[in-house]
C-alpha positions as CSV (number, residue, x, y, z in Angstrom):
1,X,81.9,109.8,93.1
2,X,80.7,110.0,89.5
3,X,83.1,112.9,88.7
4,X,86.0,111.1,90.4
5,X,85.3,107.9,88.4
6,X,85.5,109.9,85.1
7,X,88.8,111.4,86.2
8,X,90.2,108.0,87.3
9,X,89.2,106.3,84.0
10,X,90.9,109.1,82.0
11,X,94.1,108.7,84.1
12,X,94.0,105.0,83.7
13,X,93.8,105.2,79.9
14,X,96.8,107.6,79.8
15,X,98.9,105.4,82.2
16,X,98.0,102.2,80.3
17,X,99.4,103.8,77.1
18,X,102.7,104.2,78.9
19,X,102.7,100.6,80.1
20,X,101.9,99.2,76.6
21,X,104.8,101.3,75.4
22,X,107.1,99.3,77.8
23,X,107.5,101.7,80.7
24,X,107.4,100.5,84.3
25,X,105.3,102.8,86.6
26,X,105.3,103.7,90.2
27,X,102.2,105.9,90.8
28,X,101.3,108.4,93.5
29,X,98.5,110.9,93.7
30,X,97.0,113.8,95.6
31,X,94.2,113.7,98.2
32,X,93.5,117.3,99.2
33,X,89.8,117.3,98.3
34,X,89.2,113.8,99.6
35,X,90.9,114.3,103.0
36,X,89.1,117.6,103.4
37,X,85.7,115.9,102.7
38,X,86.5,113.2,105.2
39,X,87.5,115.9,107.8
40,X,84.1,117.6,107.3
41,X,82.3,114.3,107.7
42,X,84.3,113.4,110.8
43,X,83.6,116.8,112.4
44,X,79.9,116.4,111.7
45,X,79.8,113.1,113.8
46,X,79.3,112.7,117.5
47,X,81.1,115.1,119.9
48,X,84.6,114.0,120.5
49,X,84.5,111.5,117.6
50,X,86.5,113.5,115.1
51,X,89.4,111.6,113.6
52,X,93.0,113.1,113.4
53,X,94.5,114.0,110.0
54,X,96.9,111.0,109.9
55,X,93.9,108.6,110.1
56,X,91.9,110.6,107.5
57,X,95.0,110.5,105.3
58,X,95.1,106.8,105.6
59,X,91.4,106.5,104.7
60,X,91.9,108.7,101.6
61,X,95.0,106.8,100.5
62,X,93.0,103.5,100.7
63,X,90.0,105.1,99.0
64,X,91.8,106.6,96.0
65,X,94.2,103.6,95.8
66,X,91.3,101.2,95.5
67,X,89.5,103.1,92.7
68,X,92.7,103.7,90.8
69,X,93.9,100.1,91.2
70,X,90.6,98.9,89.9
71,X,90.7,101.1,86.8
72,X,94.3,100.3,86.1
73,X,93.8,96.6,86.4
74,X,91.1,96.8,83.8
75,X,93.1,99.0,81.5
76,X,96.5,97.3,81.7
77,X,97.7,94.3,79.7
78,X,96.3,90.9,80.9
79,X,98.4,89.6,83.7
80,X,99.8,92.9,84.8
81,X,99.9,93.2,88.6
82,X,98.8,96.4,90.4
83,X,99.2,96.8,94.1
84,X,98.3,99.7,96.5
85,X,100.6,100.2,99.5
86,X,99.4,102.3,102.4
87,X,102.5,104.4,102.9
88,X,103.8,106.2,106.0
89,X,106.0,109.2,105.6
90,X,108.5,110.1,108.3
91,X,108.5,113.8,109.4
92,X,110.3,115.8,112.2
93,X,107.9,116.4,115.1
94,X,109.7,119.8,115.6
95,X,109.3,120.9,112.0
96,X,108.5,124.7,112.0
97,X,105.6,124.0,109.6
98,X,103.5,122.9,112.6
99,X,103.4,126.5,113.7
100,X,102.6,127.8,110.2
101,X,99.8,125.9,108.5
102,X,99.9,126.5,104.7
103,X,98.7,123.2,103.0
104,X,95.1,123.7,101.5
105,X,92.7,120.8,101.9
106,X,89.0,120.3,101.3
107,X,86.6,122.2,99.1
108,X,86.7,125.9,98.1
109,X,84.3,128.0,100.2
110,X,82.8,131.4,99.7
111,X,84.0,134.0,102.2
112,X,81.0,133.9,104.5
113,X,81.1,130.1,104.8
114,X,84.8,130.2,105.4
115,X,84.4,132.7,108.2
116,X,81.7,130.6,109.8
117,X,83.9,127.5,109.7
118,X,86.9,129.3,111.0
119,X,84.9,130.5,114.0
120,X,83.1,127.2,114.6
121,X,85.9,124.7,113.9
122,X,88.9,126.9,114.7
123,X,90.3,126.1,111.2
124,X,92.8,128.4,109.6
125,X,91.5,129.6,106.3
126,X,93.3,131.3,103.4
127,X,92.4,132.9,100.1
128,X,92.6,130.3,97.2
129,X,91.7,131.8,93.8
130,X,88.2,133.2,94.0
131,X,87.4,131.4,97.2
132,X,88.8,130.2,100.6
133,X,90.2,126.9,101.8
134,X,91.2,125.3,105.1
135,X,95.0,125.0,105.6
136,X,96.9,122.6,107.8
137,X,100.5,121.9,108.8
138,X,102.7,120.4,106.0
139,X,106.0,119.2,107.4
140,X,108.9,118.2,105.1
141,X,109.0,114.5,104.2
142,X,112.2,112.8,105.5
143,X,111.7,109.2,104.6
144,X,109.4,106.5,103.2
145,X,108.8,103.9,105.9
146,X,107.7,101.2,103.5
147,X,110.4,101.8,100.9
148,X,112.0,98.4,101.1
149,X,108.7,96.7,100.5
150,X,107.9,99.1,97.7
151,X,111.2,98.3,96.0
152,X,110.6,94.6,96.3
153,X,107.3,95.0,94.5
154,X,108.9,97.1,91.8
155,X,111.6,94.6,91.2
156,X,109.0,91.9,90.9
157,X,107.4,93.8,88.0
158,X,104.4,95.1,90.0
159,X,102.9,98.5,89.3
160,X,102.8,100.1,92.7
161,X,100.4,102.8,93.9
162,X,101.9,104.3,97.0
163,X,102.5,107.5,99.1
164,X,99.1,108.9,98.1
165,X,98.5,112.4,99.3
166,X,102.1,112.6,100.5
167,X,101.7,109.5,102.7
168,X,100.5,109.1,106.2
169,X,102.6,111.5,108.4
170,X,104.4,109.8,111.3
171,X,107.2,110.9,113.6
172,X,109.6,109.0,115.9
173,X,108.8,109.2,119.6
174,X,111.3,109.4,122.4
175,X,111.4,105.6,122.5
176,X,112.0,105.4,118.8
177,X,108.5,104.1,118.0
178,X,106.4,105.7,115.3
179,X,103.3,107.8,116.1
180,X,100.8,109.5,113.8
181,X,101.0,113.3,113.3
182,X,98.2,115.8,112.8
183,X,99.4,117.1,109.4
184,X,99.2,116.6,105.6
185,X,102.6,116.1,103.8
186,X,103.0,117.8,100.4
187,X,102.4,115.2,97.7
188,X,105.0,116.7,95.3
189,X,107.8,116.7,97.8
190,X,107.0,113.2,98.9
191,X,106.7,112.1,95.3
192,X,110.3,113.4,94.6
193,X,111.5,111.7,97.8
194,X,109.8,108.4,96.7
195,X,111.3,108.7,93.2
196,X,114.8,109.1,94.6
197,X,114.5,106.3,97.1
198,X,112.9,104.0,94.5
199,X,115.7,104.8,92.1
200,X,113.4,106.1,89.3
201,X,115.1,107.4,86.1
202,X,112.3,109.8,85.2
203,X,110.0,111.8,87.5
204,X,106.8,113.1,85.9
205,X,104.1,115.2,87.7
206,X,100.8,115.2,85.8
207,X,98.4,118.0,86.4
208,X,95.6,120.0,84.7
209,X,97.8,122.5,82.9
210,X,100.2,121.9,79.9
211,X,103.3,123.0,81.8
212,X,104.9,125.5,84.0
213,X,103.9,129.1,83.1
214,X,105.8,132.3,83.5
215,X,103.7,135.4,84.0
216,X,100.7,133.1,84.6
217,X,97.4,134.9,84.1
218,X,99.0,137.9,82.4
219,X,99.2,139.1,78.8
220,X,102.8,137.7,78.5
221,X,102.1,134.2,80.0
222,X,104.0,131.5,78.3
223,X,104.8,127.8,78.9
224,X,108.4,126.9,79.8
225,X,109.5,124.1,77.4
226,X,112.8,123.2,79.1
227,X,115.5,124.4,81.5
228,X,118.0,123.3,84.1
229,X,117.2,123.3,87.8
230,X,119.2,126.5,88.5
231,X,117.4,128.4,85.8
232,X,114.0,127.1,87.0
233,X,114.7,128.0,90.6
234,X,115.8,131.4,89.7
235,X,112.1,132.1,88.9
236,X,110.8,130.4,92.1
237,X,109.1,133.6,93.2
238,X,106.9,133.5,90.1
239,X,105.4,130.1,90.9
240,X,102.4,130.0,93.2
241,X,103.2,128.5,96.6
242,X,100.0,126.5,96.8
243,X,100.1,124.9,93.4
244,X,103.0,125.1,90.9
245,X,105.7,126.2,93.4
246,X,106.0,122.8,95.2
247,X,106.0,121.0,91.8
248,X,109.0,123.0,90.5
249,X,110.8,122.6,93.8
250,X,110.2,118.8,93.8
251,X,111.2,118.4,90.2
252,X,114.4,120.4,90.6
253,X,115.4,118.6,93.8
254,X,115.0,115.2,92.0
255,X,117.1,116.3,89.0
256,X,119.8,117.8,91.2
257,X,120.1,114.9,93.6
258,X,119.9,112.1,91.0
259,X,121.1,113.5,87.7
260,X,117.9,112.1,86.1
261,X,115.3,114.2,84.2
262,X,111.9,115.4,85.4
263,X,108.8,116.9,83.7
264,X,105.6,118.7,84.6
265,X,102.6,118.7,82.3
266,X,99.0,117.7,81.5
267,X,97.7,114.2,82.0
268,X,96.3,114.3,78.4
269,X,99.8,115.0,77.1
270,X,101.5,112.1,78.8
271,X,102.7,110.4,75.6
272,X,104.1,113.7,74.2
273,X,105.7,114.5,77.6
274,X,107.5,111.1,77.6
275,X,108.8,112.0,74.1
276,X,109.9,115.4,75.3
277,X,107.6,117.4,73.0
278,X,105.2,118.7,75.6
279,X,105.2,119.8,79.2
280,X,108.1,121.5,81.0
281,X,111.2,119.4,80.8
282,X,113.9,119.8,83.5
283,X,117.2,118.0,83.0
284,X,120.7,118.1,84.5
285,X,122.0,119.1,81.1
286,X,119.5,121.9,80.8
287,X,120.7,125.5,80.8
288,X,118.6,128.6,80.2
289,X,114.9,128.4,80.1
290,X,113.2,128.0,76.7
291,X,109.6,128.3,75.8
292,X,107.0,126.4,73.8
293,X,105.6,128.0,70.7
294,X,102.7,126.7,68.7
295,X,104.8,126.0,65.6
296,X,108.1,125.0,67.2
297,X,108.1,122.3,69.9
298,X,111.5,120.6,70.2
299,X,111.9,117.1,71.6
300,X,114.1,116.5,74.6
301,X,117.6,115.7,73.4
302,X,118.2,112.9,75.9
303,X,115.2,111.0,74.5
304,X,117.2,110.3,71.3
305,X,119.7,108.3,73.3
306,X,117.3,105.4,73.8
307,X,114.4,106.7,75.9
308,X,113.7,105.7,79.4
309,X,113.6,102.1,80.8
310,X,111.5,103.1,83.8
311,X,109.0,105.9,84.2
312,X,108.0,107.4,87.6
313,X,104.8,109.4,88.3
């Protein structure tokens, strides 16, 4: 909890700077480590008492929403309203993703521990960097159930925290009623869907690296400064499926469907990302990919036209 609190306070300071600069935020977040921890705790309880992933997702969304809301309320200007909305994400119960789990959750294990959990809990495990992680089904998000309520809050000037961890996955039953689903929806794809449905005019994904790399980990690795969706997607095979791949896909989908810009970059660089001087900027006007160099970082050209009235994270 101490480590999480440090991260939350750092995020709150960066987001508060954007609010003081006049931007209106809608905030979402991941939950992979938290929902994995809750799953471990649930499995360690009484026999037959393990909770399904949709319930664990709701728990993690409330947990992170609470600590983030508390930190933001303390960091924002006096009188600013911050509200967390537990958000359901509609998925297709027949999505092929249910037969092919790929979404990593929980901590990173050494190989011996991963094999033991795989045998004991019947959890699929995959290599993730130097260790192993549990993977679960990750169906495509189709809709945000609470979007009308979220838009009413936005239009009232409220900073909304919603769709955390990709939202709580639900599907429509044969009778049309919603039921929970044993899955975790990708947070980046849900973020892009939320941004479109909330009519955001800028979609930013903040992470722990300064932008999207080409040749990541190699001698020729370099950070993409800008490019159009087609140019970015032409390099899709170069972006890791479990990390940067979904972010690039989500950013490009948002740009193509709305005609508005998106960006990917580091939390600490938020102010510079807004100005177009840091991060990877993806815009409908963008063409070929360009790269950041230490002595030549060009601002996004669209920023000179008056900036952005709303900002979406």
